[in-house]
Biotite code that builds the C-alpha atoms (Angstrom):
import biotite.structure as struc

atoms = struc.array([
    struc.Atom([14.842, -9.388, -12.283], chain_id="A", res_id=1, res_name="MET", atom_name="CA", element="C"),
    struc.Atom([12.709, -12.274, -13.512], chain_id="A", res_id=2, res_name="PRO", atom_name="CA", element="C"),
    struc.Atom([9.015, -11.914, -14.056], chain_id="A", res_id=3, res_name="GLU", atom_name="CA", element="C"),
    struc.Atom([6.891, -13.432, -11.312], chain_id="A", res_id=4, res_name="ILE", atom_name="CA", element="C"),
    struc.Atom([3.497, -14.540, -12.590], chain_id="A", res_id=5, res_name="TYR", atom_name="CA", element="C"),
    struc.Atom([1.003, -13.627, -9.880], chain_id="A", res_id=6, res_name="VAL", atom_name="CA", element="C"),
    struc.Atom([-2.060, -15.742, -10.609], chain_id="A", res_id=7, res_name="SER", atom_name="CA", element="C"),
    struc.Atom([-4.926, -14.017, -8.832], chain_id="A", res_id=8, res_name="THR", atom_name="CA", element="C"),
    struc.Atom([-8.511, -14.973, -8.192], chain_id="A", res_id=9, res_name="ASP", atom_name="CA", element="C"),
    struc.Atom([-11.203, -12.953, -6.470], chain_id="A", res_id=10, res_name="ILE", atom_name="CA", element="C"),
    struc.Atom([-14.658, -13.546, -5.075], chain_id="A", res_id=11, res_name="GLU", atom_name="CA", element="C"),
    struc.Atom([-17.149, -10.683, -4.999], chain_id="A", res_id=12, res_name="THR", atom_name="CA", element="C"),
    struc.Atom([-20.736, -9.893, -4.119], chain_id="A", res_id=13, res_name="ASP", atom_name="CA", element="C"),
    struc.Atom([-21.368, -8.139, -7.420], chain_id="A", res_id=14, res_name="GLY", atom_name="CA", element="C"),
    struc.Atom([-20.070, -6.931, -10.741], chain_id="A", res_id=15, res_name="GLN", atom_name="CA", element="C"),
    struc.Atom([-18.223, -3.653, -10.065], chain_id="A", res_id=16, res_name="ILE", atom_name="CA", element="C"),
    struc.Atom([-15.934, -2.370, -7.309], chain_id="A", res_id=17, res_name="PRO", atom_name="CA", element="C"),
    struc.Atom([-17.303, 0.401, -5.149], chain_id="A", res_id=18, res_name="GLY", atom_name="CA", element="C"),
    struc.Atom([-20.941, -0.449, -5.683], chain_id="A", res_id=19, res_name="ALA", atom_name="CA", element="C"),
    struc.Atom([-20.083, -4.044, -4.749], chain_id="A", res_id=20, res_name="ASN", atom_name="CA", element="C"),
    struc.Atom([-17.393, -5.524, -2.526], chain_id="A", res_id=21, res_name="SER", atom_name="CA", element="C"),
    struc.Atom([-14.511, -7.878, -3.075], chain_id="A", res_id=22, res_name="MET", atom_name="CA", element="C"),
    struc.Atom([-15.159, -10.583, -0.493], chain_id="A", res_id=23, res_name="LEU", atom_name="CA", element="C"),
    struc.Atom([-11.957, -12.557, -0.897], chain_id="A", res_id=24, res_name="SER", atom_name="CA", element="C"),
    struc.Atom([-8.853, -12.572, -3.038], chain_id="A", res_id=25, res_name="PHE", atom_name="CA", element="C"),
    struc.Atom([-5.765, -14.694, -3.333], chain_id="A", res_id=26, res_name="ALA", atom_name="CA", element="C"),
    struc.Atom([-2.602, -14.839, -5.373], chain_id="A", res_id=27, res_name="SER", atom_name="CA", element="C"),
    struc.Atom([-0.185, -17.629, -6.194], chain_id="A", res_id=28, res_name="ALA", atom_name="CA", element="C"),
    struc.Atom([3.210, -16.361, -7.349], chain_id="A", res_id=29, res_name="ALA", atom_name="CA", element="C"),
    struc.Atom([4.944, -18.562, -9.918], chain_id="A", res_id=30, res_name="TYR", atom_name="CA", element="C"),
    struc.Atom([8.258, -18.492, -11.700], chain_id="A", res_id=31, res_name="LEU", atom_name="CA", element="C"),
    struc.Atom([8.071, -19.296, -15.418], chain_id="A", res_id=32, res_name="ALA", atom_name="CA", element="C"),
    struc.Atom([9.111, -22.905, -14.667], chain_id="A", res_id=33, res_name="ASP", atom_name="CA", element="C"),
    struc.Atom([5.977, -23.366, -12.498], chain_id="A", res_id=34, res_name="LYS", atom_name="CA", element="C"),
    struc.Atom([7.860, -23.055, -9.208], chain_id="A", res_id=35, res_name="THR", atom_name="CA", element="C"),
    struc.Atom([5.388, -21.700, -6.670], chain_id="A", res_id=36, res_name="LEU", atom_name="CA", element="C"),
    struc.Atom([7.339, -19.044, -4.738], chain_id="A", res_id=37, res_name="VAL", atom_name="CA", element="C"),
    struc.Atom([4.538, -17.896, -2.446], chain_id="A", res_id=38, res_name="GLY", atom_name="CA", element="C"),
    struc.Atom([0.855, -17.344, -1.845], chain_id="A", res_id=39, res_name="THR", atom_name="CA", element="C"),
    struc.Atom([-1.276, -14.614, -0.341], chain_id="A", res_id=40, res_name="PHE", atom_name="CA", element="C"),
    struc.Atom([-4.938, -14.763, 0.636], chain_id="A", res_id=41, res_name="ALA", atom_name="CA", element="C"),
    struc.Atom([-7.330, -12.468, 2.465], chain_id="A", res_id=42, res_name="ALA", atom_name="CA", element="C"),
    struc.Atom([-11.027, -12.291, 3.230], chain_id="A", res_id=43, res_name="ASN", atom_name="CA", element="C"),
    struc.Atom([-12.339, -8.751, 3.372], chain_id="A", res_id=44, res_name="LEU", atom_name="CA", element="C"),
    struc.Atom([-15.015, -6.908, 5.244], chain_id="A", res_id=45, res_name="LYS", atom_name="CA", element="C"),
    struc.Atom([-17.525, -5.434, 2.818], chain_id="A", res_id=46, res_name="THR", atom_name="CA", element="C"),
    struc.Atom([-17.347, -1.791, 1.822], chain_id="A", res_id=47, res_name="LEU", atom_name="CA", element="C"),
    struc.Atom([-19.590, 0.404, 3.997], chain_id="A", res_id=48, res_name="PRO", atom_name="CA", element="C"),
    struc.Atom([-21.526, 1.983, 1.110], chain_id="A", res_id=49, res_name="ASP", atom_name="CA", element="C"),
    struc.Atom([-21.686, -1.114, -1.080], chain_id="A", res_id=50, res_name="ALA", atom_name="CA", element="C"),
    struc.Atom([-24.319, -3.806, -1.341], chain_id="A", res_id=51, res_name="SER", atom_name="CA", element="C"),
    struc.Atom([-24.529, -7.258, -2.837], chain_id="A", res_id=52, res_name="GLY", atom_name="CA", element="C"),
    struc.Atom([-25.909, -7.598, -6.340], chain_id="A", res_id=53, res_name="ASP", atom_name="CA", element="C"),
    struc.Atom([-29.125, -9.698, -6.180], chain_id="A", res_id=54, res_name="PRO", atom_name="CA", element="C"),
    struc.Atom([-28.104, -12.080, -9.004], chain_id="A", res_id=55, res_name="LYS", atom_name="CA", element="C"),
    struc.Atom([-24.646, -12.591, -7.532], chain_id="A", res_id=56, res_name="THR", atom_name="CA", element="C"),
    struc.Atom([-26.070, -13.206, -4.072], chain_id="A", res_id=57, res_name="MET", atom_name="CA", element="C"),
    struc.Atom([-28.487, -15.735, -5.561], chain_id="A", res_id=58, res_name="GLU", atom_name="CA", element="C"),
    struc.Atom([-25.518, -17.548, -7.129], chain_id="A", res_id=59, res_name="TRP", atom_name="CA", element="C"),
    struc.Atom([-23.732, -17.586, -3.761], chain_id="A", res_id=60, res_name="TRP", atom_name="CA", element="C"),
    struc.Atom([-26.691, -19.472, -2.289], chain_id="A", res_id=61, res_name="GLN", atom_name="CA", element="C"),
    struc.Atom([-25.722, -22.378, -4.549], chain_id="A", res_id=62, res_name="SER", atom_name="CA", element="C"),
    struc.Atom([-22.137, -22.285, -3.199], chain_id="A", res_id=63, res_name="GLN", atom_name="CA", element="C"),
    struc.Atom([-22.503, -22.394, 0.608], chain_id="A", res_id=64, res_name="PRO", atom_name="CA", element="C"),
    struc.Atom([-19.040, -23.838, 1.345], chain_id="A", res_id=65, res_name="GLU", atom_name="CA", element="C"),
    struc.Atom([-17.272, -21.303, -0.850], chain_id="A", res_id=66, res_name="ALA", atom_name="CA", element="C"),
    struc.Atom([-19.386, -18.486, 0.630], chain_id="A", res_id=67, res_name="TRP", atom_name="CA", element="C"),
    struc.Atom([-18.457, -19.581, 4.139], chain_id="A", res_id=68, res_name="GLU", atom_name="CA", element="C"),
    struc.Atom([-14.789, -19.632, 3.129], chain_id="A", res_id=69, res_name="ALA", atom_name="CA", element="C"),
    struc.Atom([-15.038, -15.943, 2.132], chain_id="A", res_id=70, res_name="THR", atom_name="CA", element="C"),
    struc.Atom([-16.622, -14.900, 5.440], chain_id="A", res_id=71, res_name="ARG", atom_name="CA", element="C"),
    struc.Atom([-14.053, -16.202, 7.938], chain_id="A", res_id=72, res_name="THR", atom_name="CA", element="C"),
    struc.Atom([-11.138, -14.231, 9.425], chain_id="A", res_id=73, res_name="ASP", atom_name="CA", element="C"),
    struc.Atom([-12.316, -10.951, 7.891], chain_id="A", res_id=74, res_name="LEU", atom_name="CA", element="C"),
    struc.Atom([-9.877, -8.077, 7.491], chain_id="A", res_id=75, res_name="GLN", atom_name="CA", element="C"),
    struc.Atom([-10.356, -4.398, 6.863], chain_id="A", res_id=76, res_name="GLU", atom_name="CA", element="C"),
    struc.Atom([-9.686, -3.786, 3.151], chain_id="A", res_id=77, res_name="PRO", atom_name="CA", element="C"),
    struc.Atom([-7.014, -1.163, 3.910], chain_id="A", res_id=78, res_name="ALA", atom_name="CA", element="C"),
    struc.Atom([-5.065, -3.569, 6.130], chain_id="A", res_id=79, res_name="ASP", atom_name="CA", element="C"),
    struc.Atom([-5.315, -6.448, 3.670], chain_id="A", res_id=80, res_name="ALA", atom_name="CA", element="C"),
    struc.Atom([-4.257, -4.355, 0.685], chain_id="A", res_id=81, res_name="MET", atom_name="CA", element="C"),
    struc.Atom([-1.272, -2.884, 2.575], chain_id="A", res_id=82, res_name="GLN", atom_name="CA", element="C"),
    struc.Atom([-0.170, -6.410, 3.479], chain_id="A", res_id=83, res_name="SER", atom_name="CA", element="C"),
    struc.Atom([-0.681, -7.471, -0.142], chain_id="A", res_id=84, res_name="TYR", atom_name="CA", element="C"),
    struc.Atom([1.509, -4.663, -1.484], chain_id="A", res_id=85, res_name="VAL", atom_name="CA", element="C"),
    struc.Atom([4.235, -5.594, 1.014], chain_id="A", res_id=86, res_name="SER", atom_name="CA", element="C"),
    struc.Atom([3.979, -9.248, -0.062], chain_id="A", res_id=87, res_name="TRP", atom_name="CA", element="C"),
    struc.Atom([4.152, -8.320, -3.770], chain_id="A", res_id=88, res_name="LEU", atom_name="CA", element="C"),
    struc.Atom([7.225, -6.169, -3.152], chain_id="A", res_id=89, res_name="LYS", atom_name="CA", element="C"),
    struc.Atom([8.905, -9.053, -1.304], chain_id="A", res_id=90, res_name="SER", atom_name="CA", element="C"),
    struc.Atom([8.661, -11.389, -4.308], chain_id="A", res_id=91, res_name="LEU", atom_name="CA", element="C"),
    struc.Atom([11.974, -12.266, -6.011], chain_id="A", res_id=92, res_name="PRO", atom_name="CA", element="C"),
    struc.Atom([11.103, -10.515, -9.274], chain_id="A", res_id=93, res_name="GLY", atom_name="CA", element="C"),
    struc.Atom([8.773, -8.160, -11.097], chain_id="A", res_id=94, res_name="LYS", atom_name="CA", element="C"),
    struc.Atom([5.105, -9.086, -10.494], chain_id="A", res_id=95, res_name="PRO", atom_name="CA", element="C"),
    struc.Atom([2.868, -9.685, -13.514], chain_id="A", res_id=96, res_name="VAL", atom_name="CA", element="C"),
    struc.Atom([-0.869, -9.947, -12.767], chain_id="A", res_id=97, res_name="PHE", atom_name="CA", element="C"),
    struc.Atom([-2.352, -13.098, -14.342], chain_id="A", res_id=98, res_name="VAL", atom_name="CA", element="C"),
    struc.Atom([-6.012, -14.112, -14.150], chain_id="A", res_id=99, res_name="ALA", atom_name="CA", element="C"),
    struc.Atom([-8.911, -15.872, -15.835], chain_id="A", res_id=100, res_name="TYR", atom_name="CA", element="C"),
    struc.Atom([-10.642, -13.554, -16.629], chain_id="A", res_id=101, res_name="PRO", atom_name="CA", element="C"),
    struc.Atom([-8.180, -10.729, -16.047], chain_id="A", res_id=102, res_name="ALA", atom_name="CA", element="C"),
    struc.Atom([-10.714, -8.058, -17.008], chain_id="A", res_id=103, res_name="GLY", atom_name="CA", element="C"),
    struc.Atom([-12.879, -8.866, -13.997], chain_id="A", res_id=104, res_name="PHE", atom_name="CA", element="C"),
    struc.Atom([-10.282, -9.817, -11.391], chain_id="A", res_id=105, res_name="ASP", atom_name="CA", element="C"),
    struc.Atom([-7.871, -6.980, -12.225], chain_id="A", res_id=106, res_name="PHE", atom_name="CA", element="C"),
    struc.Atom([-10.684, -4.411, -12.147], chain_id="A", res_id=107, res_name="LEU", atom_name="CA", element="C"),
    struc.Atom([-11.388, -5.189, -8.487], chain_id="A", res_id=108, res_name="PHE", atom_name="CA", element="C"),
    struc.Atom([-7.778, -5.706, -7.370], chain_id="A", res_id=109, res_name="VAL", atom_name="CA", element="C"),
    struc.Atom([-6.559, -2.529, -9.063], chain_id="A", res_id=110, res_name="TYR", atom_name="CA", element="C"),
    struc.Atom([-9.471, -0.489, -7.648], chain_id="A", res_id=111, res_name="TRP", atom_name="CA", element="C"),
    struc.Atom([-8.800, -1.791, -4.130], chain_id="A", res_id=112, res_name="TYR", atom_name="CA", element="C"),
    struc.Atom([-5.035, -1.212, -4.475], chain_id="A", res_id=113, res_name="LEU", atom_name="CA", element="C"),
    struc.Atom([-5.442, 2.390, -5.594], chain_id="A", res_id=114, res_name="ILE", atom_name="CA", element="C"),
    struc.Atom([-8.274, 3.141, -3.130], chain_id="A", res_id=115, res_name="ARG", atom_name="CA", element="C"),
    struc.Atom([-6.534, 1.695, -0.089], chain_id="A", res_id=116, res_name="PHE", atom_name="CA", element="C"),
    struc.Atom([-2.796, 1.984, -0.829], chain_id="A", res_id=117, res_name="THR", atom_name="CA", element="C"),
    struc.Atom([-2.477, 4.590, -3.577], chain_id="A", res_id=118, res_name="GLY", atom_name="CA", element="C"),
    struc.Atom([-0.319, 2.297, -5.726], chain_id="A", res_id=119, res_name="GLU", atom_name="CA", element="C"),
    struc.Atom([-0.292, -0.811, -7.866], chain_id="A", res_id=120, res_name="SER", atom_name="CA", element="C"),
    struc.Atom([2.883, -2.921, -8.084], chain_id="A", res_id=121, res_name="PRO", atom_name="CA", element="C"),
    struc.Atom([1.343, -4.321, -11.297], chain_id="A", res_id=122, res_name="PHE", atom_name="CA", element="C"),
    struc.Atom([1.169, -0.876, -12.900], chain_id="A", res_id=123, res_name="SER", atom_name="CA", element="C"),
    struc.Atom([-1.855, -0.675, -15.227], chain_id="A", res_id=124, res_name="PHE", atom_name="CA", element="C"),
    struc.Atom([-1.730, -4.060, -16.899], chain_id="A", res_id=125, res_name="SER", atom_name="CA", element="C"),
    struc.Atom([-2.850, -7.640, -16.548], chain_id="A", res_id=126, res_name="ALA", atom_name="CA", element="C"),
    struc.Atom([-2.270, -10.820, -18.523], chain_id="A", res_id=127, res_name="LEU", atom_name="CA", element="C"),
    struc.Atom([-5.470, -12.662, -19.418], chain_id="A", res_id=128, res_name="ASP", atom_name="CA", element="C"),
    struc.Atom([-5.156, -16.448, -19.636], chain_id="A", res_id=129, res_name="ILE", atom_name="CA", element="C"),
    struc.Atom([-8.065, -16.758, -22.068], chain_id="A", res_id=130, res_name="LYS", atom_name="CA", element="C"),
    struc.Atom([-6.517, -14.210, -24.437], chain_id="A", res_id=131, res_name="SER", atom_name="CA", element="C"),
    struc.Atom([-3.207, -16.037, -24.216], chain_id="A", res_id=132, res_name="TYR", atom_name="CA", element="C"),
    struc.Atom([-5.041, -19.265, -25.087], chain_id="A", res_id=133, res_name="ALA", atom_name="CA", element="C"),
    struc.Atom([-6.697, -17.540, -28.053], chain_id="A", res_id=134, res_name="MET", atom_name="CA", element="C"),
    struc.Atom([-3.282, -16.665, -29.471], chain_id="A", res_id=135, res_name="ALA", atom_name="CA", element="C"),
    struc.Atom([-1.821, -20.111, -28.815], chain_id="A", res_id=136, res_name="MET", atom_name="CA", element="C"),
    struc.Atom([-4.824, -21.950, -30.242], chain_id="A", res_id=137, res_name="LEU", atom_name="CA", element="C"),
    struc.Atom([-5.096, -19.549, -33.176], chain_id="A", res_id=138, res_name="LYS", atom_name="CA", element="C"),
    struc.Atom([-8.843, -19.368, -32.705], chain_id="A", res_id=139, res_name="THR", atom_name="CA", element="C"),
    struc.Atom([-11.567, -16.879, -31.928], chain_id="A", res_id=140, res_name="GLU", atom_name="CA", element="C"),
    struc.Atom([-11.793, -15.457, -28.409], chain_id="A", res_id=141, res_name="TYR", atom_name="CA", element="C"),
    struc.Atom([-15.124, -17.116, -27.596], chain_id="A", res_id=142, res_name="ARG", atom_name="CA", element="C"),
    struc.Atom([-13.729, -20.467, -28.735], chain_id="A", res_id=143, res_name="LYS", atom_name="CA", element="C"),
    struc.Atom([-10.737, -20.224, -26.381], chain_id="A", res_id=144, res_name="SER", atom_name="CA", element="C"),
    struc.Atom([-12.642, -21.270, -23.256], chain_id="A", res_id=145, res_name="SER", atom_name="CA", element="C"),
    struc.Atom([-11.302, -23.871, -20.825], chain_id="A", res_id=146, res_name="LYS", atom_name="CA", element="C"),
    struc.Atom([-13.434, -26.632, -22.323], chain_id="A", res_id=147, res_name="ARG", atom_name="CA", element="C"),
    struc.Atom([-11.687, -26.096, -25.680], chain_id="A", res_id=148, res_name="ASN", atom_name="CA", element="C"),
    struc.Atom([-8.162, -25.998, -24.256], chain_id="A", res_id=149, res_name="MET", atom_name="CA", element="C"),
    struc.Atom([-5.940, -29.078, -24.528], chain_id="A", res_id=150, res_name="PRO", atom_name="CA", element="C"),
    struc.Atom([-6.230, -31.357, -21.495], chain_id="A", res_id=151, res_name="LYS", atom_name="CA", element="C"),
    struc.Atom([-2.441, -31.437, -21.033], chain_id="A", res_id=152, res_name="HIS", atom_name="CA", element="C"),
    struc.Atom([-2.523, -27.747, -20.071], chain_id="A", res_id=153, res_name="TRP", atom_name="CA", element="C"),
    struc.Atom([-4.376, -28.659, -16.867], chain_id="A", res_id=154, res_name="PHE", atom_name="CA", element="C"),
    struc.Atom([-2.924, -30.128, -13.694], chain_id="A", res_id=155, res_name="ASP", atom_name="CA", element="C"),
    struc.Atom([-5.128, -32.156, -11.351], chain_id="A", res_id=156, res_name="SER", atom_name="CA", element="C"),
    struc.Atom([-6.010, -29.214, -9.148], chain_id="A", res_id=157, res_name="LEU", atom_name="CA", element="C"),
    struc.Atom([-9.455, -28.262, -7.833], chain_id="A", res_id=158, res_name="PRO", atom_name="CA", element="C"),
    struc.Atom([-11.531, -25.285, -8.938], chain_id="A", res_id=159, res_name="HIS", atom_name="CA", element="C"),
    struc.Atom([-13.607, -24.638, -5.804], chain_id="A", res_id=160, res_name="THR", atom_name="CA", element="C"),
    struc.Atom([-14.525, -20.924, -5.927], chain_id="A", res_id=161, res_name="HIS", atom_name="CA", element="C"),
    struc.Atom([-12.229, -20.526, -2.927], chain_id="A", res_id=162, res_name="VAL", atom_name="CA", element="C"),
    struc.Atom([-9.839, -17.829, -4.103], chain_id="A", res_id=163, res_name="ALA", atom_name="CA", element="C"),
    struc.Atom([-6.548, -19.509, -3.149], chain_id="A", res_id=164, res_name="LEU", atom_name="CA", element="C"),
    struc.Atom([-7.512, -22.857, -4.677], chain_id="A", res_id=165, res_name="ASP", atom_name="CA", element="C"),
    struc.Atom([-8.493, -21.171, -7.918], chain_id="A", res_id=166, res_name="ASP", atom_name="CA", element="C"),
    struc.Atom([-5.412, -18.915, -8.026], chain_id="A", res_id=167, res_name="ALA", atom_name="CA", element="C"),
    struc.Atom([-3.141, -21.955, -7.686], chain_id="A", res_id=168, res_name="ILE", atom_name="CA", element="C"),
    struc.Atom([-5.084, -23.932, -10.298], chain_id="A", res_id=169, res_name="GLU", atom_name="CA", element="C"),
    struc.Atom([-5.119, -21.091, -12.828], chain_id="A", res_id=170, res_name="GLN", atom_name="CA", element="C"),
    struc.Atom([-1.458, -20.262, -12.201], chain_id="A", res_id=171, res_name="GLY", atom_name="CA", element="C"),
    struc.Atom([-0.458, -23.833, -12.996], chain_id="A", res_id=172, res_name="ALA", atom_name="CA", element="C"),
    struc.Atom([-2.595, -23.676, -16.152], chain_id="A", res_id=173, res_name="LEU", atom_name="CA", element="C"),
    struc.Atom([-0.841, -20.488, -17.235], chain_id="A", res_id=174, res_name="PHE", atom_name="CA", element="C"),
    struc.Atom([2.627, -21.892, -16.539], chain_id="A", res_id=175, res_name="CYS", atom_name="CA", element="C"),
    struc.Atom([1.842, -25.009, -18.581], chain_id="A", res_id=176, res_name="ASN", atom_name="CA", element="C"),
    struc.Atom([0.697, -22.816, -21.458], chain_id="A", res_id=177, res_name="MET", atom_name="CA", element="C"),
    struc.Atom([3.768, -20.582, -21.128], chain_id="A", res_id=178, res_name="LEU", atom_name="CA", element="C"),
    struc.Atom([6.135, -23.566, -21.191], chain_id="A", res_id=179, res_name="ALA", atom_name="CA", element="C"),
    struc.Atom([4.507, -24.969, -24.313], chain_id="A", res_id=180, res_name="GLU", atom_name="CA", element="C"),
    struc.Atom([4.514, -21.600, -26.050], chain_id="A", res_id=181, res_name="ASN", atom_name="CA", element="C"),
    struc.Atom([8.160, -20.880, -25.225], chain_id="A", res_id=182, res_name="LEU", atom_name="CA", element="C"),
    struc.Atom([9.262, -24.353, -26.345], chain_id="A", res_id=183, res_name="ASN", atom_name="CA", element="C"),
    struc.Atom([7.615, -24.197, -29.776], chain_id="A", res_id=184, res_name="GLN", atom_name="CA", element="C"),
])
């Protein structure tokens, strides 16, 4: 079975799952050749015992359109995560979690998967685009930010802080990097 690169982006109201809620998440599933084989997106109701982090909520005030996008068509987290697992299992290959930054996005997605479904089709691992860039650029981690990446790695796709837009954009970035790395 081929690997399916599941570029995932999340939006939250704070820094850690449980104390804070994942507001929205989306995934764009790509083959290595940058064929988009499917997408998944969900906006979630907040966790009953969680609250928004004041600094994060202040940041959201500067992003009213993106905030509004996270608060429409809300689903119960358990329902959304069950649907997500079913979607992941329907993909034509083995899912690999990909994100920028994977440490943050995977933390929330994994916590929600285990809490609400008891399983993670990704197992325990995630592929971090910035770390991949560090290896390709042969530079320090802090110097492997998007502004220091070659322009040809980027497609003309928006970064809007709407989870699906950002998952698609970052998935294309990863696939461009993967193609260059595999063709060297």
